[in-house]
BAFI-3210 file (N, C-alpha, C; in Angstrom, 3 decimals, decimal comma, padded with zeros to 6 digits):
// residues 297
n [1|2|3|4|5|6|7|8|9|10|11|12|13|14|15|16|17|18|19|20|21|22|23|24|25|26|27|28|29|30|31|32|33|34|35|36|37|38|39|40|41|42|43|44|45|46|47|48|49|50|51|52|53|54|55|56|57|58|59|60|61|62|63|64|65|66|67|68|69|70|71|72|73|74|75|76|77|78|79|80|81|82|83|84|85|86|87|88|89|90|91|92|93|94|95|96|97|98|99|100|101|102|103|104|105|106|107|108|109|110|111|112|113|114|115|116|117|118|119|120|121|122|123|124|125|126|127|128|129|130|131|132|133|134|135|136|137|138|139|140|141|142|143|144|145|146|147|148|149|150|151|152|153|154|155|156|157|158|159|160|161|162|163|164|165|166|167|168|169|170|171|172|173|174|175|176|177|178|179|180|181|182|183|184|185|186|187|188|189|190|191|192|193|194|195|196|197|198|199|200|201|202|203|204|205|206|207|208|209|210|211|212|213|214|215|216|217|218|219|220|221|222|223|224|225|226|227|228|229|230|231|232|233|234|235|236|237|238|239|240|241|242|243|244|245|246|247|248|249|250|251|252|253|254|255|256|257|258|259|260|261|262|263|264|265|266|267|268|269|270|271|272|273|274|275|276|277|278|279|280|281|282|283|284|285|286|287|288|289|290|291|292|293|294|295|296|297]
n.u [090,922|091,890|090,170|091,121|092,160|089,793|088,416|090,095|089,846|087,125|087,115|088,652|086,944|084,863|086,139|086,627|083,997|082,815|084,285|083,109|081,260|081,722|082,017|079,562|077,628|078,230|076,995|074,329|071,916|070,496|069,016|071,136|069,946|067,842|069,275|070,798|068,712|067,187|069,081|069,246|066,873|067,291|069,769|069,182|067,338|068,903|070,904|069,290|068,169|070,514|071,203|069,099|069,527|071,843|070,983|070,403|068,345|066,327|067,214|066,138|067,546|069,159|071,819|071,803|070,130|071,688|073,857|072,403|071,640|074,170|075,095|073,199|073,705|076,388|076,292|074,516|075,959|078,267|077,383|076,264|078,566|079,935|078,596|079,349|082,082|085,210|085,329|087,566|088,345|086,070|086,012|088,571|088,734|086,659|087,824|089,254|088,215|089,309|091,004|089,318|088,240|090,458|090,797|088,400|088,722|090,911|090,109|087,509|087,129|089,382|091,771|095,205|097,049|099,113|102,481|102,692|100,054|099,526|101,176|099,850|097,383|098,199|099,450|097,305|095,537|097,026|096,991|094,249|094,069|095,522|093,744|091,670|093,022|093,319|090,773|089,170|086,838|083,303|081,325|083,172|084,506|082,343|081,653|083,965|083,771|081,458|082,424|084,441|082,816|081,335|083,370|083,751|081,311|081,472|083,720|082,867|080,958|082,604|083,780|081,549|080,611|082,725|082,245|080,173|079,341|077,569|076,827|074,413|073,053|074,688|074,542|071,840|071,679|072,779|070,828|068,604|069,577|069,951|067,346|066,102|067,250|065,953|063,244|063,190|064,821|064,097|061,425|062,058|064,223|062,967|061,292|063,076|064,218|064,336|061,643|061,631|064,071|064,038|064,477|064,841|067,626|069,065|067,569|068,207|070,923|070,837|069,674|071,770|073,708|072,516|072,231|074,561|076,779|076,528|074,773|075,528|078,417|078,407|077,217|079,127|081,211|080,358|080,705|083,429|084,694|084,577|086,487|089,010|091,482|090,820|092,684|093,570|091,167|090,768|093,039|092,845|090,459|091,271|091,556|089,371|089,444|091,599|091,043|088,603|088,893|090,490|088,870|086,993|088,622|089,548|087,178|085,353|086,930|087,642|089,934|091,774|093,337|096,865|097,628|095,613|096,192|098,635|097,725|096,015|097,813|099,119|096,995|095,932|098,297|098,911|096,731|096,962|099,507|098,963|097,025|098,509|100,598|099,109|097,846|100,031|100,780|098,603|096,971|096,641|098,161|096,258|093,849|092,089|089,726|087,448|085,690|084,669|082,906|083,382|083,664|082,415|081,128]
n.v [004,566|002,027|-000,871|-001,413|001,075|002,527|001,247|001,873|004,668|004,898|003,926|005,870|008,068|007,046|006,914|009,662|010,730|009,193|010,209|012,591|012,441|013,161|016,046|016,844|015,706|017,088|019,490|019,008|019,296|017,193|014,351|011,514|009,121|009,938|011,144|008,993|007,339|008,953|009,349|006,730|006,308|007,402|006,317|003,580|003,499|004,324|002,313|000,079|000,659|000,646|-002,034|-003,340|-002,367|-003,672|-006,166|-007,880|-009,687|-008,978|-010,660|-012,451|-013,929|-016,029|-015,200|-012,703|-011,289|-011,349|-009,718|-007,389|-006,828|-006,432|-004,273|-002,368|-002,057|-001,260|001,230|002,766|002,946|004,235|006,752|007,834|007,982|010,058|012,220|012,387|012,270|013,298|013,668|012,510|010,624|008,946|007,861|006,691|004,855|003,214|001,962|-000,064|-002,463|-004,808|-005,797|-006,789|-008,905|-010,592|-011,070|-012,389|-014,591|-015,819|-016,335|-017,374|-018,977|-020,413|-020,298|-020,232|-017,297|-015,691|-014,352|-011,673|-010,964|-010,985|-008,862|-006,797|-006,757|-006,031|-003,547|-002,021|-002,195|-000,848|001,649|002,198|002,418|004,781|006,621|006,515|007,436|010,018|011,093|010,856|011,041|011,845|012,859|012,394|009,993|008,191|008,440|007,393|004,734|003,970|004,236|002,266|000,056|000,187|-000,446|-003,097|-004,359|-003,860|-005,334|-007,985|-008,076|-007,964|-010,513|-012,170|-011,433|-012,296|-014,955|-015,197|-015,913|-015,125|-012,326|-010,906|-011,656|-010,545|-007,778|-007,455|-007,698|-005,247|-003,472|-004,253|-003,661|-000,840|-000,094|-000,975|000,821|003,180|002,572|001,921|003,807|006,423|007,096|006,741|008,498|010,890|011,319|012,057|014,378|017,898|019,396|021,874|022,127|020,777|021,754|023,252|023,257|021,185|018,991|018,971|018,401|015,825|014,469|014,793|013,231|010,704|010,261|011,261|010,858|008,227|006,494|006,791|006,309|003,588|002,326|002,781|001,429|-001,237|-001,709|-001,208|-003,255|-005,364|-004,820|-004,291|-005,556|-006,996|-006,136|-003,691|-002,293|-002,189|-000,707|001,727|002,648|003,590|006,238|007,441|007,447|009,139|011,572|012,384|013,476|015,648|017,315|018,062|019,391|021,558|022,893|022,844|023,220|021,326|019,526|016,626|015,361|015,148|012,528|011,045|011,507|010,162|007,616|007,273|007,153|004,759|002,869|003,144|002,732|000,102|-001,353|-000,908|-002,068|-004,698|-005,430|-005,415|-007,294|-009,583|-010,064|-010,741|-013,094|-014,826|-014,648|-016,103|-015,282|-015,267|-014,988|-012,548|-011,407|-009,256|-009,680|-008,311|-005,779|-002,435|000,300|002,951|005,239]
n.w [026,824|029,044|030,463|033,003|033,850|033,825|035,892|038,063|038,080|038,655|041,299|042,560|042,332|043,882|046,435|046,938|046,950|048,995|051,104|051,740|053,730|056,461|056,658|055,626|057,358|059,682|059,384|059,639|061,890|063,197|064,918|064,874|063,961|062,335|060,317|059,182|058,445|056,710|054,695|053,876|052,469|049,930|049,120|049,074|046,991|044,770|044,694|044,273|041,751|040,220|040,552|039,214|036,646|036,074|035,699|037,806|040,156|043,021|045,909|048,646|051,237|053,726|053,808|052,438|054,120|056,377|055,559|055,261|057,933|059,141|057,622|058,353|061,183|061,120|059,731|061,293|063,701|062,740|061,667|063,980|065,538|064,277|065,266|067,880|068,195|066,667|063,059|061,951|063,909|063,823|061,159|060,819|062,958|062,212|060,083|061,204|060,664|059,189|061,151|063,116|061,733|061,636|064,381|065,062|063,413|064,641|067,372|067,345|065,039|065,356|063,869|063,272|063,415|060,999|061,180|060,233|060,374|063,088|063,883|062,546|063,939|066,574|066,099|065,124|067,310|069,246|068,072|068,326|071,106|071,491|070,362|072,244|074,480|073,729|073,856|076,642|078,076|078,405|075,502|073,469|074,139|074,060|071,361|070,153|070,991|069,620|067,004|066,878|067,295|064,957|063,148|063,934|063,138|060,398|059,779|060,282|058,320|056,058|056,292|055,910|053,332|051,848|051,655|049,938|046,710|044,828|043,081|042,858|045,170|047,116|046,530|046,903|049,650|050,411|049,403|050,938|053,494|053,446|052,920|055,260|057,037|056,266|056,820|059,571|060,992|060,244|061,354|064,122|064,494|063,869|066,019|068,038|067,149|066,971|065,578|064,457|063,333|060,988|058,150|054,826|054,037|055,625|054,702|051,971|052,200|053,269|051,134|049,334|050,674|050,458|047,663|046,209|047,927|048,801|047,165|044,323|044,457|045,422|043,275|041,257|042,456|042,321|039,593|039,285|040,699|038,987|037,167|038,220|040,571|043,856|045,721|044,659|044,787|047,578|048,413|046,973|048,013|050,449|050,235|051,322|054,354|054,569|053,241|054,401|057,172|056,438|054,823|056,791|058,631|057,099|056,337|058,477|060,664|062,525|064,275|064,953|068,000|068,988|069,792|068,598|065,912|065,620|066,200|064,009|061,877|062,533|062,390|059,725|058,284|059,117|058,115|055,343|054,857|055,658|053,738|051,355|051,881|052,523|050,084|048,468|049,670|049,527|047,199|044,040|040,867|038,789|040,023|041,083|041,811|043,410|046,439|048,511|050,355|050,304|052,782|052,488|053,776]
ca.u [091,232|091,721|089,212|091,803|092,208|088,422|088,120|090,851|089,231|085,852|087,377|089,096|085,717|084,186|086,827|086,409|082,592|082,612|084,968|082,338|080,250|081,997|081,703|078,125|076,865|078,478|076,100|072,935|071,691|069,422|069,388|071,827|069,058|067,095|070,236|071,120|067,483|066,868|070,047|068,920|065,787|067,821|070,820|068,532|066,735|069,967|071,540|068,306|068,105|071,756|071,128|068,189|070,182|072,891|070,319|070,237|067,050|066,414|067,188|066,018|068,057|069,832|073,054|071,507|069,587|072,852|074,545|071,525|071,750|075,500|075,115|072,362|074,404|077,605|076,006|073,938|077,054|079,197|076,772|076,157|079,919|080,263|077,949|079,888|083,529|085,650|085,173|088,787|088,230|085,004|086,335|089,770|088,402|085,836|088,701|089,868|087,417|090,093|091,586|088,293|088,162|091,573|090,537|087,335|089,339|091,804|089,495|086,261|087,356|090,559|092,833|096,430|097,410|100,484|103,227|102,349|098,691|099,657|101,730|098,764|096,420|098,761|099,667|096,009|095,005|097,759|096,438|092,948|094,344|095,917|092,515|090,935|093,817|093,132|089,463|088,957|085,601|082,213|080,848|084,269|084,708|081,190|081,779|085,013|083,226|080,555|083,230|085,059|081,719|081,068|084,433|083,490|080,239|081,950|084,638|082,079|080,341|083,658|083,929|080,368|080,561|083,769|081,718|079,066|079,835|076,500|076,833|073,054|072,723|075,462|073,974|070,513|071,890|072,947|069,520|067,778|070,120|069,646|065,890|065,807|067,620|064,889|061,986|063,306|065,493|063,412|060,439|062,699|064,994|062,028|060,788|064,108|064,749|063,533|061,003|061,951|065,353|063,824|064,313|065,247|069,057|069,426|066,920|069,026|072,173|070,536|069,511|073,134|074,337|071,929|072,419|075,927|077,819|076,373|074,162|076,370|079,666|078,176|076,956|080,435|081,986|079,942|081,301|084,887|085,185|084,657|087,546|090,314|091,607|090,374|093,758|093,504|089,949|091,014|094,052|092,329|089,398|091,873|091,394|088,293|089,853|092,613|090,429|087,483|089,267|091,059|087,736|086,406|089,572|089,602|085,896|084,671|087,901|087,748|091,241|091,996|094,492|098,140|097,614|094,723|096,893|099,593|096,909|095,514|098,926|099,331|095,888|095,899|099,513|098,809|095,747|097,544|100,568|098,313|096,369|099,541|101,292|098,152|097,646|101,224|100,897|097,431|096,279|097,348|098,150|095,089|092,618|092,129|088,386|087,105|084,417|084,346|082,195|084,106|082,825|081,632|080,191]
ca.v [004,218|000,600|-001,213|-001,286|002,496|002,924|000,746|002,670|005,996|004,751|003,792|007,186|008,856|006,488|007,344|011,094|010,951|008,628|011,034|013,805|012,194|013,874|017,470|017,026|015,394|018,095|020,624|018,592|019,284|016,242|013,121|010,678|008,113|010,574|011,362|007,735|006,833|009,790|009,005|005,394|006,361|007,712|005,374|002,307|003,650|004,369|000,992|-000,824|000,968|000,153|-003,486|-003,744|-002,047|-004,677|-007,430|-008,726|-009,679|-008,876|-011,981|-012,451|-015,205|-015,881|-014,441|-011,306|-010,685|-011,147|-008,517|-006,257|-006,536|-005,889|-002,947|-001,521|-001,754|-000,525|002,618|003,458|003,255|005,193|008,088|008,304|008,325|011,378|013,244|012,400|012,410|013,966|012,903|011,724|009,464|008,063|007,140|005,857|003,731|002,280|001,215|-001,183|-003,646|-006,027|-006,293|-007,602|-010,157|-011,422|-011,478|-013,407|-015,777|-016,467|-016,763|-018,117|-020,010|-021,154|-020,351|-019,608|-016,124|-015,568|-013,337|-010,315|-010,688|-010,657|-007,502|-005,905|-006,655|-005,273|-002,160|-001,357|-002,078|000,242|002,867|002,424|002,889|006,189|007,389|006,613|008,293|011,390|011,517|009,881|011,258|012,535|012,453|011,899|008,587|007,460|008,441|006,449|003,388|003,730|004,079|000,934|-000,891|000,230|-001,232|-004,512|-004,836|-003,841|-006,447|-009,214|-007,997|-008,373|-011,962|-012,799|-011,201|-013,104|-016,306|-015,144|-015,848|-014,579|-010,861|-010,435|-011,872|-009,580|-006,441|-007,481|-007,407|-003,797|-002,835|-004,542|-002,934|000,588|000,036|-001,104|002,098|004,151|002,177|001,892|004,953|007,701|007,420|006,862|009,744|012,022|011,526|012,669|015,571|019,111|019,541|023,203|022,016|020,075|022,811|022,896|022,986|019,823|018,018|018,910|017,733|014,405|013,968|014,710|012,075|009,476|010,094|011,524|010,322|006,786|005,771|006,786|005,562|002,157|001,857|002,752|000,374|-002,507|-001,853|-001,198|-004,541|-006,299|-004,359|-004,285|-006,555|-006,633|-005,388|-002,314|-001,701|-001,907|000,343|003,011|003,099|004,253|007,682|007,923|007,865|010,198|012,843|012,756|014,456|016,853|018,198|018,600|020,340|022,757|023,595|022,937|023,583|020,264|018,880|015,628|015,582|014,579|011,081|010,492|011,554|009,048|006,407|007,172|006,688|003,347|002,040|003,168|002,075|-001,337|-001,926|-000,895|-003,082|-006,013|-005,691|-005,723|-008,544|-010,681|-010,342|-011,422|-014,417|-015,702|-014,573|-016,503|-014,196|-015,218|-014,882|-011,264|-010,848|-008,717|-010,171|-007,565|-004,522|-001,374|000,996|003,953|005,846]
ca.w [028,210|029,295|031,509|034,293|034,196|034,137|037,231|039,032|038,134|039,369|042,726|043,041|042,491|045,056|047,645|047,138|047,318|050,332|052,101|052,017|054,765|057,710|056,587|055,376|058,563|060,705|059,148|059,823|063,327|063,478|065,575|063,879|063,383|061,240|059,227|058,503|057,843|055,556|053,658|053,405|051,487|048,597|048,757|048,730|045,660|043,768|044,607|043,674|040,318|039,641|040,546|038,141|035,362|035,868|035,403|038,981|040,829|044,476|046,531|050,104|051,737|055,025|053,629|052,108|055,347|057,246|055,080|055,567|059,362|059,414|057,002|059,212|062,423|060,776|059,360|062,448|064,624|062,136|061,609|065,366|065,990|063,724|066,081|069,236|068,172|065,448|061,829|061,786|064,790|063,364|059,930|060,982|063,833|061,438|059,189|061,908|060,305|058,909|062,397|063,773|060,974|062,103|065,765|065,003|062,804|065,607|068,623|067,135|064,035|065,817|062,867|063,741|062,626|060,524|061,933|059,812|060,838|064,514|063,932|062,131|065,043|067,698|065,675|065,061|068,670|069,896|067,484|068,952|072,474|071,392|070,146|073,501|075,366|073,263|074,340|077,715|078,815|077,735|074,192|072,644|074,471|073,539|069,909|069,799|071,186|068,491|065,791|066,931|067,087|063,526|062,524|064,211|062,263|059,027|059,643|060,145|056,997|055,139|056,373|055,319|051,882|051,236|051,465|048,978|045,336|043,987|043,143|043,080|046,577|047,883|046,321|047,530|051,065|050,531|049,189|052,105|054,634|053,323|053,045|056,692|057,649|055,984|057,462|061,033|061,607|059,996|062,405|065,435|064,509|063,820|067,388|068,876|066,486|067,066|064,269|063,921|062,632|059,722|057,153|053,468|053,913|056,037|053,818|050,754|052,541|053,413|049,765|048,813|051,290|049,936|046,221|045,747|048,812|048,997|046,060|043,122|044,679|045,502|041,915|040,599|043,112|041,761|038,266|039,403|041,199|037,862|036,267|038,883|041,632|045,191|046,383|044,165|045,349|049,001|048,571|046,478|048,922|051,602|050,022|052,199|055,699|054,494|052,842|055,267|058,206|055,823|054,479|058,019|059,210|056,257|056,226|059,761|061,687|063,523|064,142|066,001|068,851|068,539|069,969|067,577|064,625|065,621|066,098|062,637|061,044|062,856|061,900|058,260|057,817|059,374|057,193|053,993|054,812|055,722|052,452|050,350|052,230|052,418|048,664|047,958|050,271|049,370|045,917|042,833|039,893|037,910|040,802|041,795|041,861|044,725|046,960|049,723|050,183|050,990|053,736|051,839|054,698]
c.u [090,949|090,698|089,834|091,836|090,811|088,048|088,823|090,242|087,903|086,085|087,905|087,885|084,940|084,811|086,588|084,976|082,286|083,191|084,186|081,351|080,467|081,573|080,224|077,319|077,066|077,523|074,627|072,682|070,480|069,954|070,038|070,943|068,264|068,017|070,474|069,884|067,081|067,800|069,718|067,811|066,354|068,908|070,226|067,958|067,794|070,610|070,590|068,209|069,346|071,746|070,248|068,806|071,274|072,302|070,139|068,827|067,266|066,250|067,142|066,400|068,708|071,079|072,775|070,918|070,721|073,624|073,725|071,645|073,086|075,659|074,364|073,134|075,664|077,300|075,369|075,043|077,978|078,618|076,636|077,524|080,326|079,660|078,590|081,407|083,928|085,448|086,385|088,733|087,232|085,431|087,542|089,469|087,497|086,707|089,560|089,179|088,259|090,714|090,591|088,069|089,252|091,328|089,474|087,890|090,176|091,062|088,222|086,458|088,612|091,628|094,051|096,817|098,862|101,159|102,843|100,924|098,692|100,176|100,665|097,786|096,970|099,010|098,353|095,408|095,718|097,277|095,097|093,124|094,713|094,701|091,766|091,701|093,625|091,799|089,008|087,650|084,545|081,854|081,952|084,523|083,581|081,257|082,841|084,537|082,292|081,341|083,898|083,998|081,331|082,101|084,243|082,430|080,681|082,906|083,910|081,385|081,343|083,754|082,760|080,343|081,639|083,314|080,614|079,609|078,817|076,451|075,446|072,637|073,435|074,870|072,581|070,617|072,067|071,611|068,640|068,254|069,787|068,142|065,476|066,159|066,510|063,630|062,058|063,800|064,788|062,370|061,058|063,479|064,109|061,510|061,778|064,760|063,795|062,957|061,269|063,251|065,225|063,461|064,903|066,722|069,429|068,778|067,732|070,345|071,968|070,338|070,884|073,845|073,830|072,268|073,897|076,974|077,718|075,891|075,052|077,688|079,467|077,906|078,263|081,296|081,656|080,543|082,827|085,427|085,275|085,840|088,931|090,305|091,096|091,410|093,723|092,289|090,185|091,970|093,525|091,243|089,958|091,933|090,387|088,774|090,934|091,966|089,351|087,875|089,887|089,950|087,185|087,320|089,585|088,311|085,253|085,610|088,087|089,039|091,425|093,251|095,732|098,175|096,745|095,398|097,907|098,848|096,391|096,595|099,171|098,251|095,882|097,123|099,444|097,862|096,291|098,615|099,979|097,700|097,391|100,200|100,370|097,927|098,819|101,321|099,765|096,796|097,135|097,202|096,877|093,791|092,644|090,767|088,065|085,759|084,009|083,616|082,914|083,133|081,901|080,645|079,881]
c.v [002,733|000,363|-001,057|000,164|003,006|002,488|001,546|004,059|005,948|004,678|005,094|008,076|008,375|007,000|008,808|011,356|010,379|009,534|012,286|013,640|013,046|015,320|017,722|016,791|016,422|019,279|020,266|018,413|018,424|015,114|012,197|009,610|008,691|010,815|010,073|007,135|007,620|009,512|007,657|005,369|006,492|006,733|004,020|002,365|003,607|002,995|-000,007|-000,602|000,439|-001,365|-003,983|-003,485|-003,063|-006,067|-008,360|-008,601|-009,603|-010,262|-011,827|-013,838|-014,965|-015,004|-012,973|-010,582|-010,433|-009,906|-007,283|-005,842|-005,872|-004,493|-001,950|-001,100|-000,930|000,949|003,409|003,868|004,325|006,605|008,663|008,726|009,706|012,515|013,397|012,501|013,089|013,061|012,009|010,459|008,452|007,228|006,229|004,653|002,736|001,408|000,178|-002,498|-004,892|-006,634|-007,191|-008,914|-011,113|-011,939|-012,571|-014,711|-016,551|-017,069|-017,592|-019,262|-020,822|-021,313|-019,611|-018,460|-016,182|-014,382|-011,923|-009,951|-010,311|-009,229|-006,482|-005,674|-005,783|-003,803|-001,389|-001,180|-000,973|001,587|003,222|002,973|004,371|007,088|007,584|007,420|009,758|011,960|010,504|010,085|011,880|011,964|011,871|010,423|007,738|007,358|007,469|005,005|003,025|003,476|002,709|-000,144|-000,962|-000,598|-002,720|-005,064|-004,853|-005,007|-007,775|-009,243|-008,408|-009,902|-012,680|-012,640|-011,989|-014,527|-016,352|-014,964|-015,218|-013,059|-010,306|-010,559|-010,853|-008,177|-006,352|-007,177|-005,927|-003,071|-003,032|-003,764|-001,456|000,845|-000,052|000,180|003,122|003,836|002,308|003,214|006,281|008,003|007,584|008,168|010,967|012,357|012,324|013,904|016,740|019,417|020,904|023,165|021,287|021,106|022,374|022,494|021,583|018,739|017,854|018,182|016,225|013,757|013,812|013,475|010,768|009,210|010,162|010,824|008,810|006,060|005,654|006,047|004,050|001,567|001,766|001,631|-000,995|-002,758|-001,966|-002,552|-005,597|-005,977|-004,390|-005,266|-006,037|-005,841|-003,932|-001,589|-001,285|-000,734|001,698|003,546|003,759|005,768|008,245|008,330|008,930|011,549|013,318|013,764|015,727|017,826|018,868|019,640|021,649|023,570|023,836|023,326|022,554|019,486|017,874|015,936|014,857|013,065|010,420|010,476|010,408|007,721|006,185|006,639|005,198|002,464|001,974|002,462|000,562|-002,003|-001,979|-001,985|-004,487|-006,383|-006,125|-007,075|-009,743|-011,069|-011,122|-012,858|-015,377|-015,694|-015,103|-015,424|-014,100|-015,012|-013,628|-010,615|-010,415|-009,267|-009,430|-006,282|-003,455|-000,542|001,998|004,619|007,262]
c.w [028,441|030,409|032,892|034,753|034,551|035,552|038,307|039,192|038,896|040,874|043,328|043,280|043,713|046,349|047,964|047,599|048,699|051,407|052,485|053,174|056,007|057,678|056,378|056,642|059,668|060,579|059,324|061,317|063,689|064,348|064,530|063,243|062,209|060,051|058,456|057,836|056,611|054,391|053,036|052,377|050,077|048,166|048,368|047,322|044,565|043,586|043,952|042,166|039,604|039,534|039,404|036,773|035,033|035,622|036,584|039,551|042,341|045,086|048,047|050,597|053,090|054,893|053,312|053,316|056,345|056,858|055,426|057,028|059,687|058,815|057,875|060,464|062,174|060,543|060,498|063,422|064,049|062,112|063,016|065,898|065,501|064,535|067,460|069,305|066,874|064,237|061,596|062,644|064,253|062,167|060,108|061,864|063,123|060,542|059,917|061,554|060,015|060,167|063,126|063,042|061,457|063,521|065,818|064,444|063,822|066,797|068,442|066,146|064,319|064,733|063,401|062,823|062,195|061,215|061,529|060,214|062,315|064,680|063,572|063,273|066,162|067,328|065,663|066,454|069,445|069,364|068,101|070,374|072,459|071,159|071,460|074,545|075,006|073,753|075,375|078,469|077,913|076,375|073,320|072,875|073,896|072,017|069,434|069,936|070,029|067,204|065,737|066,711|065,612|062,769|062,734|063,264|060,802|058,788|059,475|058,794|055,924|055,096|055,701|053,808|051,150|050,959|050,417|047,570|044,384|044,143|043,446|044,524|047,458|047,760|046,933|049,018|051,321|050,404|050,415|053,328|054,603|053,419|054,513|057,439|057,474|056,790|058,987|061,608|061,373|061,067|063,788|065,539|064,532|065,218|068,224|068,252|066,657|065,692|063,641|063,116|061,286|058,660|055,814|053,374|054,395|055,187|052,540|051,018|052,704|052,041|049,112|049,358|050,674|048,488|045,840|046,599|049,005|047,743|044,831|043,349|044,744|044,122|041,129|041,157|042,527|040,390|038,352|039,828|040,102|036,954|036,894|040,046|042,969|045,951|045,965|044,727|046,794|049,188|048,120|047,406|050,177|051,417|051,015|053,587|055,702|054,208|053,812|056,344|057,641|055,455|055,736|058,653|058,433|056,325|057,581|060,895|062,775|063,295|065,265|066,805|068,354|068,684|068,907|066,209|064,518|065,480|064,689|061,703|061,278|062,234|060,376|057,683|057,980|058,391|055,769|053,861|054,816|054,374|051,402|050,628|052,083|050,965|048,089|048,458|049,918|047,993|044,786|041,784|039,086|038,675|041,626|041,853|043,279|045,186|048,217|049,377|050,963|051,823|053,113|052,719|054,354]
res [m|t|d|k|r|k|g|e|l|m|m|v|v|c|g|v|l|w|s|m|s|g|i|t|m|k|y|i|n|w|n|p|l|l|i|v|g|g|r|g|i|f|s|a|a|i|i|f|i|s|m|k|m|s|g|y|k|l|k|v|s|k|k|s|i|g|i|a|f|l|t|f|m|n|l|v|c|f|v|s|a|n|k|y|t|t|a|a|n|a|i|v|l|q|y|t|a|p|v|f|v|l|i|v|t|a|f|i|l|k|r|k|l|r|s|f|e|v|i|t|v|f|a|a|l|f|g|i|v|l|f|f|m|d|q|v|s|g|n|g|l|f|g|n|i|l|a|v|t|s|g|f|f|m|g|i|m|y|a|l|t|g|e|i|k|d|d|g|e|r|i|s|g|l|v|l|g|h|t|a|l|a|i|i|c|v|p|l|g|y|i|f|t|d|h|a|e|i|t|l|l|p|i|m|l|v|v|f|l|g|v|v|q|m|g|i|p|y|s|l|y|g|r|a|t|a|l|i|s|g|v|e|v|s|l|i|s|m|i|e|p|i|l|n|p|i|w|v|a|l|i|y|g|e|v|p|g|s|r|a|l|i|g|a|v|l|i|i|g|a|v|i|a|y|t|i|i|d|a|k|n|t|l|p|p|e|s|e|n|n|t|e|i|s|s|g|e]
***
């Protein structure tokens, strides 16, 4: 098997494992902070071990701390969104991240957007509107807001990681972010969780989330990015927002509304088209190294 095929296979495995977050979290009746913090204990350990095995040292710098903060906020918002809205809404709205990168680029960095970027922004924003039209009140609305906020933080994280050339510094940010989740969210989540619900099954599911759904995929992701292009990584990772709601619908019976389904098609389609067109317009053939961190929620 060629290195390229190995990298592609690794990313397929990543996408499938990342997609298990929705169905697993639906079965854990804990406060979302305890879920994300408990998961962080194990995911931080796995990512740290993988980093050491790859020969990198833990680096604490402004950039790695920035990645840690953005990782922390992204995951807290995403896990909380899963508790207040459908898994489909949470994962698809989080994948609006590239749109927020474009918006920040246009309004803060004052860069003029290309025509296909403008189309991407408007298509995705219209998709977001459809999600909010589908759930206009109560927990569903709050969950959608959290999911979009998660996408915002993930988008800024994309922009920051694109500026970091040191792999060790980038991975250190992940380790620090997941460690912060464990240190901060576990005690806070424990306070707001009914202690009678802390039984063996949810504990096992949290361990699964930390090790199998986050730790192992992130370790594979780190190896895959050295074998295949960033475009391939981005496209293959779209397995996650496609499979996540399918698992939940099949096992948990949770199905998004018709407007949300149309919105999902618009957002995912816009992001895929943007990724392909952007690669054709900006990447020279010999320069296809990936510098972004995929969601992997």
